[in-house]
C-alpha positions as CSV (number, residue, x, y, z in Angstrom):
1,M,34.3,-40.9,14.4
2,T,37.5,-42.5,15.6
3,R,40.0,-40.3,17.5
4,P,43.7,-40.9,17.3
5,T,45.1,-43.5,19.6
6,I,48.6,-43.1,21.1
7,V,50.8,-46.1,20.4
8,G,54.0,-46.2,22.5
9,S,56.7,-43.7,21.7
10,L,56.2,-44.0,17.9
11,G,53.5,-41.4,17.6
12,V,49.8,-41.7,16.7
13,L,48.2,-44.5,14.8
14,L,45.3,-43.0,12.9
15,L,42.4,-45.3,12.4
16,L,39.8,-44.3,9.9
17,G,36.2,-44.2,11.1
18,A,33.1,-44.6,9.0
19,A,32.1,-41.5,7.1
20,G,30.0,-39.2,9.2
21,P,26.5,-37.9,8.4
22,G,27.9,-34.6,7.0
23,V,29.3,-36.4,4.0
24,T,26.9,-35.9,1.1
25,A,28.5,-37.8,-1.8
26,A,28.6,-41.5,-2.7
27,Q,27.0,-42.6,0.6
28,N,27.0,-46.1,2.1
29,P,30.6,-47.0,1.9
30,A,31.2,-50.7,2.6
31,A,32.0,-51.3,6.2
32,T,34.8,-53.7,5.1
33,A,36.4,-51.2,2.6
34,A,40.2,-51.3,2.6
35,M,41.6,-48.0,3.9
36,P,45.1,-46.7,4.5
37,L,46.6,-46.4,7.9
38,F,49.0,-43.7,9.0
39,E,51.2,-42.9,11.9
40,V,52.3,-39.4,12.7
41,D,56.0,-38.7,13.0
42,A,56.1,-36.0,15.6
43,T,59.8,-35.4,15.1
44,W,59.6,-34.3,11.5
45,P,61.2,-32.0,10.2
46,R,64.4,-30.6,11.8
47,L,65.3,-27.0,11.2
48,P,68.9,-25.7,11.5
49,N,70.3,-22.4,12.8
50,N,67.6,-21.9,15.4
51,W,65.3,-21.0,12.5
52,V,61.6,-20.7,12.9
53,M,58.9,-20.9,10.3
54,G,55.9,-18.6,9.8
55,D,52.7,-20.1,8.6
56,P,53.4,-23.0,6.3
57,S,51.0,-22.5,3.4
58,S,52.1,-25.4,1.1
59,I,54.1,-28.6,0.8
60,A,55.4,-30.6,-2.2
61,V,57.4,-33.8,-2.9
62,D,59.8,-34.0,-5.8
63,R,60.8,-37.0,-7.8
64,H,63.7,-37.7,-5.4
65,D,61.3,-37.9,-2.5
66,N,62.6,-34.7,-1.0
67,V,60.0,-32.5,0.6
68,W,59.6,-28.8,-0.1
69,V,57.9,-26.4,2.3
70,L,56.7,-22.9,1.5
71,H,56.0,-20.7,4.5
72,R,55.3,-17.1,5.2
73,P,58.2,-15.4,7.0
74,R,56.1,-12.2,7.5
75,T,53.9,-14.1,9.9
76,V,56.8,-14.9,12.3
77,P,56.2,-13.1,15.6
78,A,58.2,-9.9,16.0
79,E,60.3,-11.3,18.8
80,K,61.5,-14.1,16.6
81,K,61.9,-12.2,13.3
82,D,65.7,-12.5,13.5
83,H,65.4,-16.3,13.3
84,A,62.9,-16.4,10.5
85,A,63.8,-19.1,7.9
86,P,63.8,-18.3,4.2
87,P,60.4,-19.0,2.6
88,V,61.4,-22.1,0.6
89,L,62.8,-25.0,2.6
90,E,63.9,-28.5,1.4
91,F,64.1,-31.6,3.5
92,D,64.8,-35.2,2.8
93,R,62.1,-37.8,3.6
94,N,63.5,-38.3,7.1
95,G,63.3,-34.6,8.0
96,K,67.0,-33.7,7.4
97,F,67.4,-30.1,6.2
98,L,68.9,-29.8,2.8
99,R,68.6,-26.2,1.6
100,A,66.7,-22.9,1.8
101,W,66.2,-19.9,-0.4
102,G,63.6,-17.4,-1.8
103,G,62.1,-14.1,-1.0
104,P,61.9,-10.6,-2.6
105,S,64.4,-9.7,-5.2
106,D,65.0,-7.1,-8.0
107,E,65.0,-10.1,-10.4
108,W,61.4,-11.2,-9.8
109,E,58.2,-10.2,-8.1
110,W,58.0,-12.3,-5.0
111,P,54.4,-12.8,-3.7
112,D,53.4,-10.7,-0.8
113,T,51.5,-13.7,0.6
114,E,53.1,-17.1,-0.2
115,H,50.5,-19.7,-1.1
116,G,51.4,-22.7,-3.3
117,I,54.5,-24.7,-4.1
118,Y,55.1,-27.5,-6.6
119,V,58.2,-29.3,-8.0
120,D,57.9,-30.6,-11.5
121,Y,59.6,-33.5,-13.3
122,K,62.5,-31.4,-14.3
123,D,63.1,-30.3,-10.6
124,N,61.8,-26.8,-11.3
125,V,60.1,-25.2,-8.3
126,W,56.9,-23.3,-8.9
127,I,55.7,-20.6,-6.4
128,G,52.4,-18.7,-6.3
129,G,50.8,-16.2,-3.9
130,N,47.3,-15.0,-3.0
131,N,47.7,-11.4,-1.7
132,P,45.5,-9.6,-0.9
133,N,42.9,-11.7,0.7
134,V,40.5,-11.4,3.7
135,Q,42.5,-13.5,6.1
136,I,46.0,-12.1,5.4
137,R,46.5,-8.8,3.7
138,V,50.2,-7.8,3.7
139,S,49.5,-5.0,1.2
140,Q,47.0,-3.9,-1.4
141,R,49.2,-5.4,-4.2
142,S,47.8,-8.4,-6.1
143,D,49.9,-11.5,-6.6
144,D,49.0,-12.0,-10.3
145,M,52.1,-14.0,-11.2
146,L,53.6,-17.5,-11.0
147,L,57.3,-18.0,-10.5
148,K,59.4,-20.9,-11.8
149,F,62.8,-21.5,-10.3
150,T,65.6,-24.1,-10.5
151,S,65.9,-26.2,-7.4
152,T,68.7,-23.9,-6.2
153,G,66.6,-20.8,-6.4
154,K,67.6,-19.3,-9.8
155,L,64.7,-17.8,-11.7
156,V,63.7,-19.6,-14.8
157,K,60.5,-17.7,-15.7
158,Q,57.9,-15.4,-14.3
159,I,54.4,-15.8,-15.8
160,G,52.2,-12.8,-15.3
161,R,52.9,-9.5,-13.5
162,R,51.8,-8.1,-10.2
163,D,48.6,-5.9,-10.3
164,Q,48.1,-6.7,-14.0
165,S,45.2,-9.2,-14.0
166,Q,42.2,-8.3,-16.2
167,G,40.1,-11.1,-14.8
168,N,39.1,-14.6,-16.0
169,K,39.5,-13.8,-19.7
170,D,43.1,-12.6,-19.3
171,T,45.4,-15.3,-20.6
172,T,48.6,-13.4,-19.9
173,N,48.3,-12.8,-16.2
174,L,47.1,-14.9,-13.3
175,H,45.1,-13.6,-10.4
176,Q,46.3,-14.9,-7.0
177,P,47.0,-18.5,-8.2
178,A,46.5,-21.1,-5.5
179,D,48.1,-24.3,-6.9
180,V,49.8,-25.8,-9.9
181,Q,50.8,-29.2,-11.3
182,V,53.0,-29.9,-14.4
183,I,52.1,-32.8,-16.6
184,Q,55.2,-34.5,-18.0
185,K,53.5,-36.2,-21.0
186,T,52.2,-32.9,-22.4
187,N,54.6,-30.5,-20.6
188,E,51.7,-28.4,-19.5
189,A,51.2,-26.5,-16.3
190,V,47.7,-26.9,-14.9
191,I,46.9,-24.0,-12.6
192,A,44.2,-23.5,-10.0
193,D,43.7,-19.8,-10.5
194,G,42.3,-19.5,-7.7
195,Y,41.6,-16.7,-5.3
196,G,41.1,-13.7,-7.7
197,N,39.9,-15.7,-10.7
198,R,37.6,-18.7,-10.7
199,R,39.2,-21.0,-13.3
200,I,41.6,-23.7,-14.2
201,I,44.1,-22.4,-16.8
202,V,46.6,-24.6,-18.7
203,L,49.8,-23.1,-20.0
204,D,52.9,-24.5,-21.8
205,A,55.3,-25.2,-18.9
206,D,58.3,-23.8,-20.7
207,T,57.0,-20.8,-22.6
208,G,53.9,-19.9,-20.6
209,A,51.9,-19.9,-23.8
210,F,48.1,-20.2,-23.2
211,K,46.5,-23.5,-24.0
212,R,43.0,-23.6,-22.6
213,L,40.9,-22.7,-19.5
214,W,37.6,-23.7,-17.9
215,G,35.4,-23.1,-14.9
216,A,33.0,-25.1,-12.7
217,F,31.1,-27.8,-14.7
218,A,33.3,-26.7,-17.7
219,N,31.3,-23.4,-17.7
220,E,32.9,-20.2,-18.8
221,P,34.5,-18.7,-15.6
222,L,32.9,-15.4,-14.8
223,D,34.3,-12.5,-12.8
224,P,32.4,-12.0,-9.6
225,A,30.4,-8.9,-9.2
226,P,32.1,-6.4,-6.9
227,A,30.7,-6.6,-3.4
228,G,29.5,-3.3,-1.9
229,R,30.0,-2.3,1.6
230,G,27.8,-4.4,3.9
231,T,26.8,-6.8,1.1
232,P,25.8,-10.1,2.8
233,A,27.5,-13.3,1.8
234,P,25.3,-15.6,-0.3
235,P,23.6,-18.3,1.7
236,R,25.3,-21.7,1.7
237,D,24.0,-24.2,-0.7
238,F,23.2,-27.5,1.1
239,E,21.3,-29.3,-1.7
240,G,21.5,-30.0,-5.4
241,P,24.6,-29.6,-7.7
242,G,25.9,-26.4,-6.1
243,P,26.9,-23.1,-7.6
244,Q,27.6,-23.0,-11.4
245,Q,30.8,-21.0,-10.6
246,W,33.6,-22.0,-8.3
247,G,34.3,-20.2,-5.1
248,I,38.0,-20.5,-4.3
249,V,39.8,-22.8,-6.8
250,H,42.2,-23.9,-4.1
251,A,44.0,-27.1,-5.3
252,V,44.4,-29.2,-8.4
253,R,45.8,-32.7,-8.8
254,V,46.1,-34.6,-12.1
255,A,46.1,-38.4,-11.8
256,N,48.2,-40.7,-14.0
257,D,45.1,-41.6,-16.0
258,G,44.6,-37.9,-17.0
259,L,41.7,-37.1,-14.7
260,V,41.9,-33.6,-13.1
261,Y,40.7,-33.1,-9.6
262,V,39.8,-29.6,-8.5
263,A,39.1,-28.6,-4.9
264,D,36.4,-25.9,-4.6
265,R,37.1,-24.5,-1.2
266,G,34.0,-23.0,0.4
267,N,31.6,-25.0,-1.7
268,S,32.6,-28.3,0.0
269,R,33.2,-30.1,-3.3
270,V,35.8,-31.7,-5.6
271,Q,35.0,-31.6,-9.3
272,V,36.6,-34.0,-11.9
273,F,37.5,-33.2,-15.5
274,T,39.5,-34.7,-18.3
275,L,42.8,-33.0,-19.1
276,D,41.1,-31.1,-22.0
277,G,38.5,-29.7,-19.6
278,K,35.5,-31.9,-20.1
279,Y,33.4,-32.2,-16.9
280,Q,33.0,-35.7,-15.5
281,T,31.5,-35.6,-12.0
282,Q,31.8,-34.1,-8.6
283,V,31.7,-35.2,-4.9
284,F,30.7,-33.2,-1.9
285,V,32.8,-33.7,1.2
286,N,31.3,-33.0,4.6
287,R,28.9,-30.6,3.0
288,K,26.6,-29.9,5.9
289,D,29.1,-29.5,8.6
290,K,29.5,-26.2,10.5
291,N,32.3,-24.9,8.3
292,A,32.0,-24.8,4.5
293,A,35.8,-25.0,3.8
294,T,35.9,-28.8,3.7
295,A,37.7,-29.3,0.4
296,C,40.9,-27.4,0.6
297,G,44.0,-29.5,-0.3
298,L,44.3,-32.6,-2.4
299,A,46.8,-35.5,-2.7
300,L,46.8,-38.8,-4.5
301,S,48.0,-42.1,-3.1
302,S,51.3,-43.4,-4.5
303,D,50.2,-46.8,-5.7
304,P,50.2,-47.3,-9.5
305,Q,46.4,-47.0,-9.7
306,Q,46.3,-44.1,-7.3
307,K,43.4,-45.8,-5.6
308,Y,42.9,-43.1,-2.9
309,L,42.2,-39.4,-3.1
310,Y,43.0,-37.4,0.1
311,V,41.1,-34.2,0.8
312,S,42.0,-31.8,3.7
313,D,39.0,-30.4,5.6
314,F,40.3,-27.0,6.5
315,G,37.4,-26.0,8.7
316,N,36.9,-29.2,10.7
317,G,40.4,-30.6,11.3
318,H,40.1,-33.8,9.1
319,V,41.8,-35.5,6.2
320,W,39.1,-37.4,4.3
321,I,39.9,-40.6,2.4
322,L,38.0,-41.2,-0.8
323,D,38.1,-44.1,-3.3
324,R,39.4,-42.1,-6.3
325,K,37.5,-43.8,-9.0
326,S,34.1,-44.2,-7.4
327,L,34.5,-41.1,-5.2
328,I,33.0,-43.1,-2.3
329,V,34.0,-41.4,1.0
330,L,35.6,-44.1,3.1
331,G,36.5,-42.2,6.3
332,H,38.8,-39.7,7.8
333,F,41.5,-39.1,10.3
334,G,42.3,-36.2,12.5
335,E,40.2,-33.9,14.6
336,Q,40.5,-30.2,15.6
337,G,43.5,-29.8,17.9
338,P,47.1,-28.9,18.4
339,E,48.3,-32.4,19.2
340,P,50.4,-34.4,16.7
341,G,48.1,-36.2,14.3
342,N,45.3,-33.6,14.7
343,F,44.9,-30.4,12.6
344,R,44.1,-26.7,12.8
345,N,43.6,-25.4,9.3
346,A,45.1,-28.1,7.2
347,H,45.9,-26.4,3.9
348,H,47.9,-28.2,1.2
349,M,49.1,-31.8,1.1
350,A,51.5,-34.1,-0.8
351,T,52.5,-37.8,-0.9
352,D,55.9,-39.4,-1.5
353,S,56.7,-42.6,-3.4
354,K,56.3,-44.7,-0.2
355,G,52.8,-43.5,0.4
356,N,53.7,-41.2,3.2
357,L,51.5,-38.1,3.5
358,Y,52.7,-34.6,4.3
359,T,50.5,-31.7,5.4
360,A,50.9,-27.9,5.8
361,E,48.7,-26.0,8.3
362,V,48.3,-22.3,8.3
363,N,47.5,-20.2,11.3
364,P,46.6,-21.2,14.0
365,G,48.2,-24.6,13.3
366,S,51.3,-23.1,11.8
367,R,53.1,-26.4,11.3
368,V,53.9,-29.2,8.9
369,Q,53.4,-32.8,9.7
370,K,54.5,-36.2,8.2
371,F,52.2,-39.2,8.4
372,I,54.0,-42.5,7.8
373,F,52.0,-44.9,5.6
374,K,51.5,-48.2,7.6
375,G,49.7,-50.2,5.0
376,V,46.0,-50.8,4.2
377,K,43.5,-52.1,6.7
378,Q,41.3,-54.8,5.2
């Protein structure tokens, strides 16, 4: 696997190596396959006012190519709390700060643990949370809602209520939603719901009215049985099609051709559906590596055909590059490490219209990075 190579003062040129032996889907990529090249911009972004970010959990790009970061101010160290930035930050593509807002209010139920951010075609900003969870537990309250704001931070709508979820059959409340994308053609919000539930749920993006839902392999999503004290985790599944239910439905991306890509974090796979929920296929990414959380965040390349699917490997410090249509794994960039161009817990990702890739890393990475698209290597 090729490690990043320093190139002058510009940053890191990231060359994609051949897929490693842990990749268990669509093997035997052609050695001459065209793959994107990226260069990390170690100066991006620039925060004003001596602000500091907590753990950045998510990142999104709007139709103006401005970049939105959602971070967790509660994770800022105590000695820096006075300089904690507001949870929602907007930058231009070059890293210039534009605005900030967000946080608890009497007008809405702000998530106790910020998780996902998305900006739709009307410039509405969608925010979700995943409290409580094993890694971060701010309180015992459950983030069972999705918030929709204007770009200036005015509440448009809250979908669902805190602590109200009745499980996977509940079409009124969410249950710690991880990610969302709004489809302009149908004006539908496709939600990865997520940490508490195990489903994709589709709602009208304006009214929040329920449209449809589905689980892994288009099965009915089932509520997991409550674990008793000392209940061992089920063994990892290294062969076959994998579990019939999702683990953590962690990310969703809908391509221009209507195919829906769902990251099943913990089961090392991405499943593909039509927009009406019909199962198409799946791909395992780095399935047999030491950490199972290999399919965490998703992004699509910005060319008209969206030729490439990017998958962040949370547990192993990589971003994997797949041919989107064939799901052939072409290679990866990044390794475990704090250096620019490497990753520690790469979480969510996004691309802009120029093909640049943006990543958000939660603890211990606790940073956002920009990777400048440098063309395709033939």
